[in-house]
Residue, then its C-alpha position, 0 to 999 in steps of 0.5 A: m572480342n565479338s564475332r561479325g555475327q554478334q556485331l551485326k546483331a548488336i547493331d540491329r539491337l540498337l536500331t530496334i531500341m531507336d525505333e521504340l524510343r522514337e515511338q514511345c519517349p516524349w523526349d525522343k519524339k520531339q528531336t530533330f536534325e537541328s535539335l540534336r546538332h549541338l549534342t552531337i558536337e558535345e559528344t564529339y568533344e567528349l570523345s576527343d577528351a577520352i582519347l587524350d586521356r587514353n581512357l579505353k573504357e570511356i572512348k568505348n562509351e563515347l563511341g556509343d554515344l556517337l553511334l546512337h546519334i548516327a542511328f538517330y539521324s538515320k531514323l529521322g531520315s527514314e521518317e522523311k523518306t530520304f535516307d536510312i542507316a543502309d543508305v548511310a553505310n552504303s554511301i561511305s562504303e562506295k566512297l571509300i572504294h572509289r577513293h581507294p583505287h590502289i586497293y579496289g582498282d589498278v592504281q599503284v602508289q608509293d607511300e602515304e602521301e601519294v595516297k593523300k594526293n590521289w584522294e584529294a585529286l578524286k574529290l575534285k573530280e567528284g565535282k568539288k570546286s575547291v580542295l578546301e571545300g571539305v574544311p568545315k566553316g565551324l571547325p575551331a580556328l587552330v584545327k581549321a588551320q591544320r586542315i587547310q594546310d593538309k589539304a593544300a599540301g595534298v595537292g602539292f602546294d607545300w614547302e619542301q623542307p622543315d628548315q624552310v617552314w622554320e625560317k617562315v616562322q622566324e619571318e613572321l615573328a619578326e614582322f609581329n615584333t615590328e607591329i608590336k612596336k609601332g602598329s595598330l591592334k588590327n595589324r598586331e592581330a593580323e601578324f599574330g595570326d600569320l605567326l600562328f599559321s606558320m607555327i601550325n604548319y611547322a608542327r605539321f612538318l615535325k609530325i606534331n598535332p598542334d591541337t593535341a599539343l595545346e590541349q595537353t598544355n591546357q591540361k597541364f596548366t590546369k593541374r598545376f594551377q589547381y595545385l596552387e589553389a589547394k596549397a592556398k586553401e591549406m594556408g587558409k588564404t585565397l590566391e589573391q592573398m598569396t605573394l608572388t614568391e609563394m605562388n612561384l614556390y608552389w608552382e615549381e612543386a606542382k611541376k615536379e608532380n605534373 
């Protein structure tokens, strides 16, 4: 592994390259905060894919792409004379010190849950009007639900036992079934949302990340479906030309491989 000096030298090299690109590259010259935004989101998802695949080489590469974006935004900030990379680093360092009084102060904590509660309480003291303010509006709904529940639990608004949450899931499922039989589409949608929200909450109690779990299932289904497509091609057929019996047969084969 690289020494601290080598690490700092590497960051300095990146900042120097960023300066040169901003001065000399036609594409880099044109970029703004707004034009980079969607690219940053894309890079974040690519990092997420690499993490789910546990591909350490790709994790390193995708972290590099994100680090470039941080350097780029910092360069833009320095051009507008509002902030630079040092301000970015100092800002997060000061925040970490302030929000870890059990490390940098005299506060005593018992466990991880107490750390999380202190964290949310400190954010409110910093001027936030709501614990939920820190949940980005643009998050995918499933991830947003998870973050909302985490933050509410961080200030003590939570169930006491997993069994209570499971009872809530069953209650929401019954309400959803009722609306399926007699309700409007709008009511079904509302009850389905409540059911999903309660399932995400239950997953939290079981230490399951629902977004990760769902993505793993997405990938599993994709591999099995592509196996079906490959078998259809071997038979000289399209999927539409295969019988449901044939599909089920190869689906079971795919399950054994994936």
